C-alpha positions, 0 to 999 in steps of 0.5 A, a space after each residue: 500500500 505504501 507504493 500506490 499511496 505515494 504514486 497517488 499523492 505524487 499525482 495530486 491525490 490526497 488522503 484524509 488520514 494515513 490509512 482511511 479505511 483499514 482492513 479489520 484484524 479480527 471481524 467482518 471485512 465490509 470494505 474492500 478498500 484499503 486506500 481512498 484518495 480524492 483530488 478535484 477534477 474539472 469541477 468535481 471531486 474524484 475519488 481513487 481507491 486501491 483495494 486488494 481481493 485478499 483482504 476477503 481471505 477468511 480462514 473459515 472459508 472452504 473456497 481456495 484464498 485470493 492470491 496476495 499479489 492482486 490489485 484492484 484500483 478504481 476512480 469514480 467521479 459524479 456532478 451529484 455528489 454521490 461517488 464515493 470510494 
């Protein structure tokens, strides 16, 4: 995550904290977003989300675990304010 966070900041993306959407060490994972960043693009706030499918691996899950070297990146934006990470 450190690499993606540094790359996002270098491109002008901002975050509200060091790890704004951390994955809990116990309990139910409700968001796959390991990092959420935002910046204004053409008058609209855009959101950049970085997530890792392996964060959804659960010890009790009978399915094979997700690989730890895969990631997802999503950028969203909306003029009516409905976009978020």
